[in-house]
PLY file of the C-alpha trace (Angstrom):
ply
format ascii 1.0
element vertex 60
property float x
property float y
property float z
element edge 59
property int vertex1
property int vertex2
end_header
24.72 -12.18 -18.11
27.71 -14.16 -16.91
30.44 -12.55 -14.85
34.17 -13.25 -14.75
36.33 -13.17 -11.64
39.84 -12.10 -12.66
42.78 -12.50 -10.26
46.25 -11.15 -10.99
48.82 -13.84 -10.22
52.05 -12.47 -11.65
53.87 -9.16 -11.72
53.92 -6.77 -14.67
57.69 -6.30 -14.38
59.07 -7.16 -17.80
55.63 -7.17 -19.43
54.90 -5.20 -22.58
53.25 -1.80 -22.35
49.95 -2.98 -23.84
49.78 -5.80 -21.27
50.30 -3.36 -18.41
47.59 -1.11 -19.83
45.20 -4.07 -20.17
45.68 -4.95 -16.49
45.13 -1.30 -15.54
41.95 -1.17 -17.63
40.70 -4.31 -15.92
41.28 -2.60 -12.56
44.19 -4.77 -11.43
47.07 -2.96 -9.73
49.04 -5.58 -7.81
49.46 -9.31 -7.31
46.41 -10.99 -5.74
44.04 -8.17 -6.75
40.61 -9.52 -7.70
37.95 -7.88 -9.88
34.60 -9.13 -11.12
33.67 -8.01 -14.64
30.79 -8.64 -17.03
31.54 -11.27 -19.67
31.80 -9.06 -22.79
34.02 -9.32 -25.89
36.05 -6.24 -24.84
36.84 -7.75 -21.45
37.65 -11.13 -23.02
40.12 -9.40 -25.36
41.93 -7.70 -22.48
42.06 -10.98 -20.57
43.43 -12.78 -23.64
46.27 -10.23 -23.85
47.35 -10.99 -20.26
46.23 -14.61 -19.84
49.72 -15.57 -18.61
49.43 -13.06 -15.75
45.91 -13.74 -14.51
43.48 -16.49 -13.50
39.87 -16.32 -14.71
36.84 -18.00 -13.16
33.16 -17.75 -14.07
30.92 -16.44 -11.30
27.13 -16.56 -11.11
0 1
1 2
2 3
3 4
4 5
5 6
6 7
7 8
8 9
9 10
10 11
11 12
12 13
13 14
14 15
15 16
16 17
17 18
18 19
19 20
20 21
21 22
22 23
23 24
24 25
25 26
26 27
27 28
28 29
29 30
30 31
31 32
32 33
33 34
34 35
35 36
36 37
37 38
38 39
39 40
40 41
41 42
42 43
43 44
44 45
45 46
46 47
47 48
48 49
49 50
50 51
51 52
52 53
53 54
54 55
55 56
56 57
57 58
58 59
């Protein structure tokens, strides 16, 4: 299964509550945090909610 490398690039200051919660659920706490997650629909949905705050790369 593919994996996604998610990096937080921007702050959550001024972001909506659901966007902050999505970042928390992904495991991102501060700028430049990086997590590697399985490529699943639930994870894709959380990433879609915060796509303006993060960078996503596919990892093998």
